[in-house]
C-alpha positions as CSV (number, residue, x, y, z in Angstrom):
1,M,-23.9,-31.2,11.3
2,L,-25.0,-33.9,13.7
3,P,-26.9,-37.1,13.0
4,G,-30.3,-37.5,14.6
5,D,-29.2,-39.7,17.5
6,L,-26.8,-37.0,18.7
7,L,-29.4,-34.2,18.7
8,I,-30.4,-33.2,22.3
9,H,-33.7,-31.3,22.2
10,T,-36.4,-30.7,24.9
11,Y,-40.0,-29.3,24.6
12,R,-41.6,-26.4,26.4
13,G,-45.2,-26.8,25.4
14,E,-45.1,-27.0,21.6
15,A,-41.8,-25.1,21.4
16,I,-38.7,-27.2,20.8
17,V,-35.5,-26.1,22.7
18,P,-32.1,-27.4,21.4
19,R,-29.3,-28.1,23.9
20,R,-26.6,-25.4,24.0
21,L,-23.3,-25.5,25.8
22,G,-22.0,-22.4,27.6
23,L,-18.4,-21.3,27.2
24,E,-17.6,-22.3,30.7
25,R,-14.6,-24.1,32.2
26,Y,-16.1,-27.6,32.2
27,Y,-17.1,-27.7,28.6
28,L,-14.0,-25.8,27.4
29,Q,-11.8,-28.4,29.2
30,M,-13.8,-31.2,27.6
31,A,-13.4,-29.7,24.2
32,G,-9.7,-29.1,24.8
33,E,-9.1,-32.7,25.8
34,L,-10.9,-34.1,22.7
35,I,-9.0,-31.7,20.4
36,E,-5.7,-32.8,22.0
37,A,-6.7,-36.5,21.4
38,F,-7.2,-35.7,17.7
39,R,-3.9,-33.8,17.5
40,A,-2.1,-36.7,19.0
41,A,-3.7,-39.2,16.6
42,H,-2.1,-37.6,13.5
43,G,-0.5,-40.3,11.4
44,Q,-2.4,-43.0,13.4
45,P,-5.2,-45.4,12.2
46,Q,-8.8,-44.3,13.0
47,A,-9.1,-47.2,15.4
48,E,-6.4,-45.7,17.6
49,L,-8.3,-42.4,17.6
50,D,-11.6,-44.1,18.5
51,R,-10.0,-45.9,21.4
52,S,-8.5,-42.6,22.7
53,V,-11.9,-40.8,22.6
54,A,-13.7,-43.8,24.1
55,D,-11.2,-43.7,27.0
56,L,-12.0,-40.0,27.5
57,E,-15.7,-40.7,27.4
58,G,-15.6,-43.5,30.0
59,D,-18.9,-43.7,31.8
60,H,-19.6,-40.0,31.9
61,P,-23.4,-39.2,31.9
62,D,-22.9,-36.5,29.2
63,Y,-21.7,-39.1,26.7
64,R,-24.0,-37.7,23.9
65,V,-22.4,-34.3,24.2
66,R,-18.9,-35.8,24.0
67,R,-19.9,-38.0,21.0
68,G,-21.4,-34.9,19.3
69,L,-18.1,-33.0,19.7
70,V,-16.2,-36.0,18.4
71,H,-18.5,-36.2,15.4
72,L,-17.8,-32.6,14.6
73,L,-14.1,-33.0,15.0
74,K,-14.1,-35.9,12.6
75,S,-15.7,-33.7,10.0
76,L,-12.6,-31.6,10.2
77,C,-10.3,-34.5,9.6
78,T,-9.0,-36.2,6.5
79,F,-8.6,-40.0,6.7
80,E,-6.7,-41.6,3.9
81,V,-6.0,-45.1,2.7
82,V,-2.2,-45.6,2.9
83,S,-1.1,-48.5,0.8
84,P,1.5,-49.0,-2.0
85,I,-1.3,-50.1,-4.3
86,D,-5.0,-50.4,-4.1
87,P,-5.7,-52.7,-1.0
88,Q,-8.2,-54.9,-2.9
89,Q,-5.7,-55.5,-5.6
90,L,-2.9,-56.0,-3.0
91,R,-5.0,-58.7,-1.2
92,S,-5.7,-60.5,-4.4
93,R,-2.0,-60.6,-5.3
94,V,-0.8,-61.6,-1.9
95,Y,-3.5,-64.4,-1.6
96,T,-2.6,-65.7,-5.0
97,L,1.1,-65.8,-4.1
98,A,0.4,-67.4,-0.6
99,A,-1.8,-70.1,-2.2
100,K,1.4,-71.5,-3.9
101,Q,3.0,-72.2,-0.5
102,A,2.1,-74.3,2.5
103,P,0.5,-72.4,5.4
104,G,2.6,-71.3,8.3
105,E,4.2,-68.3,9.9
106,H,7.5,-68.8,8.2
107,H,5.9,-69.1,4.8
108,T,3.8,-66.0,5.5
109,A,6.9,-64.0,6.2
110,Q,8.4,-65.3,3.0
111,C,5.3,-64.4,1.0
112,L,5.3,-60.8,2.3
113,D,9.0,-60.4,1.6
114,H,8.5,-61.7,-1.9
115,M,5.6,-59.3,-2.6
116,A,7.6,-56.4,-1.2
117,E,10.4,-57.2,-3.7
118,I,7.9,-57.3,-6.5
119,L,6.3,-54.0,-5.7
120,S,9.6,-52.3,-5.1
121,T,10.6,-53.2,-8.6
122,E,7.2,-52.2,-10.1
123,L,7.0,-48.9,-8.3
124,G,10.6,-47.9,-8.4
125,K,10.9,-47.3,-4.7
126,P,11.5,-49.5,-1.6
127,V,8.4,-51.3,-0.2
128,F,8.8,-53.3,3.0
129,A,7.1,-56.4,4.2
130,G,5.7,-54.5,7.2
131,Q,4.0,-52.0,4.9
132,I,2.4,-54.9,3.0
133,R,1.0,-56.4,6.2
134,Q,-0.4,-53.0,7.3
135,A,-1.8,-52.2,3.9
136,L,-3.7,-55.5,3.3
137,F,-6.8,-54.1,5.0
138,A,-6.0,-50.4,4.8
139,D,-9.3,-49.6,3.1
140,L,-11.4,-50.6,6.1
141,P,-12.6,-47.4,8.0
142,Q,-10.8,-48.3,11.2
143,N,-7.5,-48.7,9.4
144,R,-7.6,-45.4,7.5
145,I,-4.8,-43.0,8.6
146,L,-5.5,-39.5,10.0
147,T,-3.4,-37.3,7.7
148,Q,-5.0,-33.8,8.2
149,F,-6.8,-32.1,11.0
150,E,-8.2,-28.6,10.8
151,E,-7.8,-27.9,14.5
152,P,-10.3,-25.6,16.0
153,T,-10.1,-23.7,19.3
154,P,-12.2,-25.1,22.1
155,E,-14.5,-22.1,21.9
156,A,-15.0,-22.6,18.1
157,L,-15.8,-26.3,18.7
158,L,-18.5,-25.4,21.3
159,H,-19.9,-22.8,18.9
160,R,-20.1,-25.4,16.2
161,F,-21.8,-27.8,18.6
162,N,-24.5,-25.2,19.5
163,L,-25.0,-24.4,15.8
164,S,-25.4,-28.0,14.9
165,Q,-27.9,-28.7,17.6
166,V,-30.1,-25.8,16.2
167,Q,-29.5,-27.0,12.6
168,G,-30.9,-30.4,13.6
169,V,-34.3,-28.7,14.4
170,F,-34.8,-28.1,10.7
171,Y,-34.4,-31.7,9.7
172,R,-38.1,-32.2,10.4
173,A,-39.5,-28.8,9.4
174,T,-42.7,-28.5,7.4
175,H,-42.0,-24.9,6.5
176,V,-40.0,-21.9,7.7
177,R,-41.2,-18.3,7.6
178,L,-38.2,-16.0,7.6
179,N,-38.3,-12.2,7.8
180,V,-35.1,-10.2,6.8
181,H,-35.3,-6.4,7.1
182,R,-33.2,-3.2,7.0
183,N,-30.1,-5.0,5.9
184,D,-27.3,-4.1,3.5
185,P,-28.0,-5.2,-0.1
186,G,-24.9,-7.3,-0.1
187,E,-26.3,-9.4,2.9
188,Y,-29.6,-10.0,1.0
189,K,-27.5,-11.1,-2.0
190,Y,-25.4,-13.4,0.1
191,L,-28.5,-15.1,1.6
192,F,-30.4,-15.5,-1.7
193,R,-27.4,-17.1,-3.3
194,F,-27.3,-19.8,-0.6
195,L,-31.1,-20.3,-1.1
196,K,-30.3,-21.0,-4.8
197,L,-27.2,-23.1,-4.1
198,F,-29.1,-25.5,-1.8
199,G,-32.1,-25.7,-4.1
200,L,-34.6,-24.6,-1.5
201,M,-38.2,-24.0,-2.6
202,T,-38.8,-20.4,-1.6
203,Y,-41.6,-17.8,-2.1
204,I,-40.2,-14.3,-1.7
205,E,-42.3,-11.2,-0.9
206,G,-41.1,-7.6,-0.3
207,D,-38.4,-5.3,-1.5
208,P,-34.9,-4.2,-0.4
209,E,-36.1,-1.0,1.2
210,H,-38.7,-2.5,3.6
211,G,-37.3,-6.1,3.8
212,F,-38.3,-9.5,2.6
213,T,-40.5,-12.3,3.9
214,L,-39.4,-15.7,2.7
215,T,-41.6,-18.8,3.0
216,I,-39.4,-21.9,2.7
217,D,-40.9,-25.3,2.3
218,G,-39.4,-27.9,4.5
219,P,-38.6,-31.6,4.0
220,T,-41.8,-32.8,5.7
221,S,-44.0,-30.6,3.5
222,L,-43.4,-32.9,0.6
223,F,-45.3,-36.1,-0.1
224,Q,-42.7,-38.0,1.9
225,V,-39.9,-36.9,4.2
226,H,-36.8,-36.1,2.1
227,A,-33.6,-36.3,4.2
228,Q,-31.4,-34.5,1.8
229,Y,-33.8,-31.6,1.5
230,G,-33.8,-31.4,5.3
231,L,-30.0,-31.2,5.3
232,A,-30.1,-28.5,2.7
233,L,-32.5,-26.4,4.8
234,A,-30.2,-26.9,7.9
235,K,-27.2,-25.7,5.9
236,L,-28.9,-22.4,5.2
237,L,-28.6,-21.3,8.9
238,P,-24.9,-20.6,8.9
239,A,-25.4,-18.3,5.9
240,L,-28.3,-16.6,7.6
241,L,-26.1,-15.7,10.5
242,H,-24.1,-13.3,8.3
243,V,-27.3,-11.2,7.9
244,K,-27.6,-8.6,10.6
245,R,-31.5,-8.4,11.1
246,W,-33.8,-11.3,10.8
247,N,-36.2,-13.6,12.6
248,L,-37.8,-16.9,11.7
249,V,-40.5,-19.3,12.8
250,A,-40.3,-23.0,11.8
251,Q,-43.2,-25.4,11.9
252,L,-42.0,-28.9,12.9
253,K,-43.3,-32.4,12.7
254,N,-41.6,-35.0,14.9
255,R,-42.3,-38.6,15.9
256,D,-42.5,-39.1,19.7
257,P,-39.7,-41.7,20.5
258,Y,-42.0,-43.5,23.1
259,S,-45.6,-43.3,21.8
260,K,-44.5,-43.1,18.1
261,A,-47.2,-40.5,17.6
262,V,-46.6,-37.6,15.3
263,R,-46.0,-34.5,17.3
264,T,-46.1,-30.9,15.9
265,G,-44.1,-28.1,17.3
266,T,-42.6,-24.7,16.6
267,F,-39.2,-23.2,16.7
268,Q,-38.3,-19.5,16.8
269,L,-34.9,-17.8,16.2
270,D,-33.7,-14.3,15.5
271,A,-30.5,-12.4,14.9
272,G,-29.8,-12.1,18.6
273,C,-29.5,-15.9,19.0
274,G,-25.8,-15.8,19.8
275,L,-25.0,-18.6,17.3
276,V,-21.7,-18.3,15.4
277,S,-21.3,-19.2,11.8
278,H,-18.4,-21.2,10.4
279,Y,-19.2,-20.1,6.8
280,P,-16.8,-17.5,5.4
281,P,-18.3,-14.1,4.5
282,G,-19.3,-13.4,0.9
283,K,-16.5,-13.4,-1.7
284,P,-15.9,-10.1,-3.5
285,F,-16.8,-11.6,-6.9
286,D,-18.7,-14.7,-8.0
287,S,-16.7,-15.4,-11.1
288,M,-13.5,-14.5,-12.9
289,I,-15.5,-12.6,-15.5
290,E,-16.9,-10.3,-12.9
291,Q,-13.5,-9.7,-11.3
292,S,-11.8,-9.0,-14.7
293,F,-14.6,-6.6,-15.6
294,A,-14.3,-4.7,-12.3
295,E,-10.5,-4.5,-12.7
296,Q,-10.8,-3.1,-16.3
297,W,-13.4,-0.6,-15.2
298,S,-11.2,0.8,-12.4
299,A,-8.6,1.6,-15.1
300,L,-11.0,3.6,-17.3
301,D,-11.2,7.4,-17.4
302,T,-14.9,7.8,-16.8
303,E,-17.3,9.6,-14.5
304,W,-19.5,6.4,-14.2
305,Q,-19.0,4.7,-10.9
306,L,-19.1,1.0,-10.6
307,E,-21.0,-0.4,-7.5
308,R,-20.7,-4.0,-6.5
309,E,-23.4,-4.4,-3.9
310,V,-26.5,-3.2,-5.6
311,H,-30.2,-3.1,-4.7
312,L,-32.2,-6.3,-5.5
313,L,-34.9,-6.0,-8.2
314,P,-38.3,-7.4,-7.0
315,I,-40.1,-9.9,-9.2
316,P,-43.5,-11.4,-8.2
317,G,-42.6,-14.3,-5.9
318,S,-38.8,-13.8,-6.2
319,V,-36.0,-11.3,-6.7
320,M,-33.4,-10.7,-9.4
321,I,-29.9,-10.2,-8.1
322,P,-27.9,-8.0,-10.5
323,D,-24.1,-8.2,-10.7
324,F,-23.3,-4.4,-10.8
325,R,-24.8,-1.0,-10.9
326,L,-23.3,2.0,-12.8
327,V,-24.0,5.4,-11.4
328,H,-23.3,8.8,-13.1
329,P,-22.9,12.1,-11.2
330,D,-25.9,13.5,-13.1
331,G,-28.2,10.9,-11.5
332,R,-28.4,8.3,-14.2
333,T,-28.1,4.7,-13.1
334,V,-27.8,1.5,-15.1
335,V,-28.1,-2.0,-13.7
336,L,-25.7,-4.5,-15.3
337,E,-26.4,-8.3,-15.3
338,I,-23.8,-10.7,-16.8
339,V,-25.3,-13.8,-18.4
340,G,-22.5,-16.4,-18.9
341,Y,-23.9,-19.6,-17.4
342,W,-24.8,-22.1,-20.1
343,R,-27.4,-24.5,-18.6
344,P,-30.7,-24.2,-20.5
345,E,-32.8,-24.1,-17.3
346,Y,-30.8,-21.2,-16.0
347,L,-31.0,-19.3,-19.3
348,R,-34.8,-19.8,-19.5
349,K,-35.2,-18.6,-15.9
350,K,-32.8,-15.7,-16.3
351,F,-34.5,-14.3,-19.4
352,S,-37.9,-14.9,-17.9
353,Q,-36.8,-12.7,-14.9
354,V,-35.6,-10.0,-17.3
355,R,-39.1,-9.9,-18.9
356,R,-40.9,-9.6,-15.6
357,V,-38.6,-7.3,-13.7
358,D,-39.6,-3.6,-13.5
359,C,-36.3,-1.9,-14.4
360,A,-36.1,0.5,-17.3
361,D,-32.3,0.8,-17.2
362,L,-31.2,-2.8,-17.4
363,L,-28.1,-3.8,-19.4
364,L,-27.4,-7.4,-20.2
365,A,-23.9,-8.7,-21.0
366,V,-24.5,-12.0,-22.8
367,S,-21.8,-14.5,-23.9
368,E,-21.7,-15.3,-27.6
369,R,-20.9,-18.9,-26.7
370,L,-24.4,-19.5,-25.3
371,N,-26.8,-21.4,-27.4
372,L,-29.9,-19.4,-26.7
373,E,-31.9,-20.9,-29.5
374,K,-31.3,-24.4,-28.2
375,A,-32.4,-23.3,-24.7
376,G,-35.6,-21.9,-26.1
377,V,-34.7,-18.3,-25.4
378,K,-35.9,-15.6,-27.8
379,L,-34.6,-12.0,-27.7
380,D,-37.7,-10.5,-29.4
381,D,-39.1,-7.5,-27.5
382,L,-36.6,-8.0,-24.7
383,P,-36.9,-5.0,-22.3
384,A,-33.2,-4.6,-21.9
385,R,-30.1,-3.5,-23.9
386,I,-27.5,-6.2,-24.8
387,V,-23.7,-6.2,-24.9
388,W,-22.2,-9.3,-26.4
389,Y,-18.9,-10.7,-25.3
390,K,-16.8,-13.9,-25.8
391,D,-14.3,-14.9,-23.1
392,K,-14.0,-11.6,-21.2
393,L,-16.5,-8.8,-20.8
394,S,-14.9,-5.6,-22.2
395,A,-15.3,-2.6,-19.9
396,R,-15.0,-0.3,-22.9
397,A,-17.8,-2.0,-24.7
398,V,-20.1,-1.6,-21.7
399,L,-19.0,2.1,-21.4
400,K,-19.9,2.6,-25.1
401,A,-23.3,1.0,-24.5
402,L,-24.1,3.5,-21.7
403,G,-24.1,6.3,-24.4
């Protein structure tokens, strides 16, 4: 994502409009030149890279666009400290050694040669005086070496820029109202998992058949602006782009850069926005336990069919996302939820959901290693059957519980 000073937004009335770049020759060429500069800087200090991109920027009036692209490219880079030993420790040892000699270029060279000999013996590999000289301040940002670059295509870089400009809108959101409807259950599941991952405060209404309305509190709805929460809300957008049908309205609060007055605004977006996500699609399984269970089930001789992408179970103000559904040809269905996560807060929330969900055919697979008593979880009158497991959930044990 982009920092606030590289966001380019305009207003149309109360509506905010982020800057977007078209996939046209001018911007593709600009992106290509910057990508080439990063490619050529492999193995070079960051200072050399910064000089190269500064030369490309020159006095162009679109410098904020260029700097935005550079910022995104740097997020795809790995800069490492290259030094025989920790630079701070190296400086201390070199300065201690140099203090024993009179100042002068000749003595400096002697000092570096001596330290190279010492480190060669200690490390069991050759270390040269030139390496010592370069490594003395290798921990400064400008001296870090570009060792890896996940090179994008020019088109992918422009897509990332456009997405980042829109993400920046949510840094100052008071709340977001999101409607998702007529989607595959797996897409709902994917979205809700990111809501949980980023810790977003969300009230959920609806059901899988008709769709859901999500009201998400934004960073400026709190008692004070919380920058990290704003970033978490912005990170949700790439996940949302993997959902086919949705629309949202965000209420915003910005400070005018000239008058300093607080200004309110709105922002609307829907599934036809044309933005491209850089998040990978959902993984087939969320854990090794789920994957192992599914593989075991496929080897069983049974009429029960295992379904991975299941319907969500509505709970007042939220939803429960089961792991599997088992379907029999005679019409019977059983929803399977695997409880293996140990955190007390998670366990209390999970079993609270089980008590509130309206599902008569719910089967819980619960790890024997969980300390439910310590978490304050009681199994009395629990409206679900339980299958206990240790390290792996046995497919045969689940089949036996189905009756």
